[in-house]
C-alpha positions in Angstrom: -18.3 110.9 -176.3 -21.6 112.0 -174.6 -21.4 112.4 -170.8 -24.5 112.8 -168.7 -24.0 114.7 -165.4 -24.6 111.6 -163.3 -21.8 109.8 -165.1 -19.3 112.6 -165.3 -15.8 111.5 -164.2 -13.7 113.6 -161.8 -11.8 116.4 -163.6 -8.8 118.4 -162.7 -9.9 121.5 -160.8 -8.4 123.8 -163.4 -10.7 122.5 -166.1 -13.9 122.2 -164.1 -15.3 125.4 -165.6 -14.5 124.6 -169.2 -17.5 125.0 -171.4 -19.5 126.7 -168.6 -20.9 130.3 -169.0 -21.8 132.1 -165.8 -24.4 134.9 -166.3 -24.4 137.1 -163.2 -26.2 140.3 -162.3 -29.0 141.8 -160.1 -32.7 141.2 -160.3 -34.5 142.4 -163.5 -31.6 141.7 -165.8 -33.3 139.0 -168.0 -31.1 136.1 -166.9 -33.9 133.5 -166.7 -35.4 134.8 -170.0 -31.9 134.4 -171.6 -31.8 130.8 -170.3 -35.2 130.0 -171.8 -34.2 131.5 -175.2 -30.9 129.6 -175.2 -32.5 126.3 -174.3 -35.1 126.6 -177.0 -32.3 127.1 -179.5 -31.1 123.6 -178.8 -32.7 120.2 -179.5 -33.1 119.4 -175.8 -32.5 120.9 -172.4 -33.1 121.2 -168.7 -33.4 124.2 -166.4 -33.0 123.9 -162.7 -34.8 126.7 -160.7 -34.9 127.6 -157.0 -38.7 127.7 -156.5 -41.6 125.5 -157.4 -43.7 128.6 -158.4 -40.9 129.9 -160.7 -40.6 126.4 -162.3 -44.4 126.5 -163.0 -44.0 130.0 -164.5 -41.2 129.0 -166.8 -43.0 125.7 -167.7 -46.0 127.7 -168.8 -43.8 130.0 -170.9 -42.0 127.1 -172.6 -45.3 125.3 -173.2 -46.7 128.4 -175.0 -43.7 128.3 -177.3 -43.4 124.6 -178.1 -46.5 122.8 -176.9 -47.2 120.5 -173.9 -46.0 117.3 -175.6 -42.4 118.7 -175.7 -42.1 119.9 -172.1 -41.8 118.2 -168.7 -42.3 119.8 -165.3 -40.7 118.1 -162.3 -40.8 119.7 -158.8 -41.3 118.3 -155.3 -45.0 118.8 -155.7 -45.8 118.5 -159.4 -44.8 116.0 -162.1 -45.9 116.4 -165.7 -44.1 114.0 -168.0 -45.2 113.6 -171.6 -44.0 110.6 -173.5 -40.9 112.1 -175.1 -40.2 115.6 -173.7 -37.4 117.6 -175.3 -37.3 120.1 -172.5 -37.3 119.7 -168.7 -38.3 122.4 -166.2 -37.4 121.5 -162.7 -36.6 122.7 -159.2 -32.8 122.3 -158.7 -33.4 119.5 -156.1 -35.6 117.6 -158.6 -33.4 117.8 -161.7 -33.2 114.2 -163.1 -29.6 112.9 -162.8 -29.6 110.6 -165.8 -30.5 113.1 -168.6 -28.4 113.4 -171.8 -29.3 116.9 -173.0 -27.8 119.5 -175.3 -28.4 122.4 -172.9 -28.5 122.8 -169.1 -28.9 125.8 -166.8 -28.9 126.2 -163.0 -30.6 129.4 -161.8 -29.9 131.5 -158.6 -26.5 129.7 -157.9 -25.8 132.1 -155.0 -27.9 129.6 -153.0 -24.7 127.6 -153.1 -23.9 129.6 -150.0 -27.2 128.7 -148.3 -26.9 126.6 -145.1 -29.9 124.3 -145.9 -29.8 124.0 -149.7 -26.3 125.0 -150.6 -25.0 121.5 -151.0 -27.5 120.8 -153.8 -26.7 124.0 -155.7 -23.0 123.5 -155.3 -23.3 119.9 -156.6 -25.2 121.0 -159.7 -22.6 123.8 -160.3 -19.7 121.3 -160.0 -21.2 118.3 -161.8 -24.2 119.2 -164.0 -23.2 119.6 -167.6 -24.8 119.4 -171.0 -23.4 118.3 -174.3 -23.3 121.7 -176.0 -24.0 124.6 -173.6 -24.1 124.9 -169.8 -25.2 128.1 -168.0 -25.1 129.0 -164.3 -27.2 132.1 -163.4 -27.1 134.2 -160.3 -26.2 137.4 -158.4 -22.9 139.1 -159.2 -22.0 138.8 -155.4 -21.4 135.1 -156.0 -18.7 135.8 -158.6 -15.8 134.9 -156.3 -17.3 131.5 -155.5 -18.0 130.9 -159.2 -14.4 131.7 -160.2 -13.1 129.5 -157.4 -15.4 126.5 -158.1 -15.4 126.8 -161.8 -12.0 128.0 -163.0 -12.0 128.6 -166.7 -15.7 129.5 -166.9 -16.7 132.4 -169.1 -18.3 135.0 -166.8 -20.8 137.6 -168.3 -22.2 140.5 -166.2 -25.6 141.9 -167.0 -26.8 145.3 -165.7 -30.2 145.9 -164.2 -32.7 147.2 -166.8 -34.4 149.7 -164.5 -33.7 151.9 -161.5 -34.6 151.0 -157.9 -35.1 153.7 -155.3 -36.2 153.9 -151.7 -39.6 155.4 -151.2 -39.8 155.5 -147.4 -42.6 154.4 -145.1 -46.2 154.2 -146.3 -49.4 153.1 -144.5 -51.0 149.9 -145.9 -54.0 151.9 -146.9 -51.7 154.3 -148.9 -49.7 151.8 -150.9 -49.8 152.3 -154.6 -51.4 149.7 -156.9 -49.1 146.9 -158.2 -47.5 146.6 -154.7 -46.1 143.5 -153.2 -46.1 143.4 -149.4 -43.5 141.0 -147.9 -43.7 139.4 -144.5 -41.9 136.4 -143.0 -44.5 134.2 -141.5 -47.9 132.8 -142.5 -49.6 134.7 -139.7 -48.2 138.0 -140.8 -49.0 137.3 -144.4 -52.7 136.5 -143.7 -53.1 139.4 -141.3 -51.8 141.9 -143.8 -53.9 140.4 -146.6 -57.0 140.6 -144.5 -56.4 144.2 -143.6 -55.8 145.1 -147.3 -59.0 143.2 -148.3 -61.0 145.2 -145.8 -59.5 148.6 -146.7 -58.6 148.2 -150.4 -60.9 145.5 -151.8 -58.6 142.6 -152.6 -55.2 140.9 -152.3 -53.5 137.8 -153.6 -51.5 135.6 -151.1 -48.4 133.6 -152.0 -46.6 131.4 -149.6 -45.0 128.0 -149.6 -47.7 126.3 -147.5 -50.3 126.6 -150.2 -51.0 123.8 -152.7 -49.6 124.2 -156.2 -53.1 124.8 -157.6 -53.9 127.5 -155.0 -50.5 129.2 -155.3 -50.7 129.3 -159.1 -54.3 130.6 -158.9 -53.2 133.4 -156.5 -50.4 134.5 -158.8 -52.8 134.5 -161.8 -55.3 136.6 -159.8 -52.6 139.2 -159.3 -51.1 139.1 -162.7 -54.5 139.4 -164.4 -55.1 142.7 -162.6 -58.1 141.4 -160.7 -56.4 142.6 -157.5 -53.8 145.3 -157.1 -51.9 143.9 -154.2 -49.8 140.8 -153.5 -48.9 139.6 -150.0 -46.1 137.1 -150.0 -43.1 135.7 -148.2 -39.5 136.5 -149.3 -39.8 133.7 -151.8 -40.8 136.3 -154.4 -37.2 137.5 -154.3 -36.1 134.4 -156.2 -36.7 135.3 -159.8 -40.5 135.5 -160.1 -41.4 137.8 -163.0 -44.3 139.6 -161.3 -45.7 142.9 -162.5 -44.7 144.8 -159.3 -44.0 148.5 -159.2 -43.4 148.8 -155.4 -42.1 146.3 -152.8 -43.2 147.1 -149.2 -41.6 145.3 -146.3 -44.2 144.4 -143.6 -41.3 143.1 -141.5 -37.5 143.3 -141.5 -37.0 140.2 -139.4 -37.0 136.6 -140.4 -36.5 133.1 -138.9 -33.6 131.6 -140.9 -34.1 128.1 -139.5 -32.0 128.8 -136.4 -32.8 132.2 -135.1 -34.9 135.3 -135.7 -32.7 138.0 -137.1 -32.9 141.2 -139.2 -32.5 141.1 -143.0 -29.0 141.8 -144.2 -28.4 144.3 -147.0 -27.9 141.7 -149.7 -31.2 139.9 -148.7 -33.0 143.3 -148.7 -31.6 144.2 -152.1 -32.6 140.8 -153.6 -36.2 141.1 -152.4 -36.6 144.9 -153.1 -35.2 144.3 -156.6 -38.4 142.6 -157.7 -39.9 146.1 -158.0 -39.8 147.3 -161.6 -39.9 145.2 -164.7 -38.0 145.5 -167.9 -37.2 149.2 -168.3 -39.9 150.4 -165.9 -38.4 151.8 -162.6 -39.4 150.5 -159.2 -39.5 151.6 -155.6 -39.3 149.9 -152.2 -40.0 150.9 -148.6 -41.7 149.8 -145.4 -45.3 149.5 -144.2 -47.4 148.3 -141.3 -45.4 147.6 -138.1 -42.1 147.7 -139.9 -40.2 150.8 -139.0 -38.6 152.9 -141.7 -35.1 151.6 -142.7 -32.2 153.3 -141.0 -30.1 155.4 -143.4 -27.2 153.1 -143.0 -29.3 150.1 -144.1 -30.6 152.0 -147.1 -27.0 152.9 -148.1 -25.8 149.4 -147.6 -28.7 148.0 -149.6 -28.0 150.4 -152.5 -24.3 149.4 -152.2 -25.4 145.7 -152.4 -27.4 146.4 -155.5 -24.4 148.3 -157.0 -22.3 145.2 -156.2 -24.8 143.1 -158.1 -24.4 145.4 -161.0 -20.6 145.7 -160.9 
């Protein structure tokens, strides 16, 4: 009998993870690539992703493989629905609840612990299922939650493909090409981008307030090599496959919806881990008005990355 995840009956907790595979590991382990490949091996599928920009990136990759007529894109901003799509690329919140598909994946499930969005990711982990194969993807730090919520799930750990090292503090004018500078407000992002444009010639800007077309164009500008620098919010920590060699923190404080606070080691490791791609090593450090990280924070961040990889 076929059961869509909107119709799934309550199950005994001991069997909730039956048929689910959890693929856990740090950044740059190929988890999202694995999900795409697994989905395309099936007759139909849906992938739920944490960011609109990441959903667009995955949509473009799948379209390149199977054509526009076979792929739908559904986010809070964009809706592209051909007549009979086989594959659906969505943000997690926008995943259709009445699909009957052979494959389903939910990415970055550690957001199940997020105060604002956690209930959505947790709901998808508990209730979203496909007929043939279901994947949940995320950081290894979420393994205890996965094992508790999904007893019986098959857990696979994937190691990082490259090495990440701390490179210390660098002036904005001394940052190497293929650097991403991370800040935590639109004002900071634009101020840093303007300084880089005056001193170094060009920078792309990525933040959530931009329209989908503008945001996609800015990413394309950086990825094409027309500019060497990307200035962005911490959203780039959520799985975007950008060609970044160095991540520079322009700030180490963020507003989490309730208060301004310093980044914790796990957040720092998640963002810094965007540096390096495939087997190419990456570095991270500080710049601008952000002081050099204390040795204890560097050690804790490395430990957090090691925990991702364990």
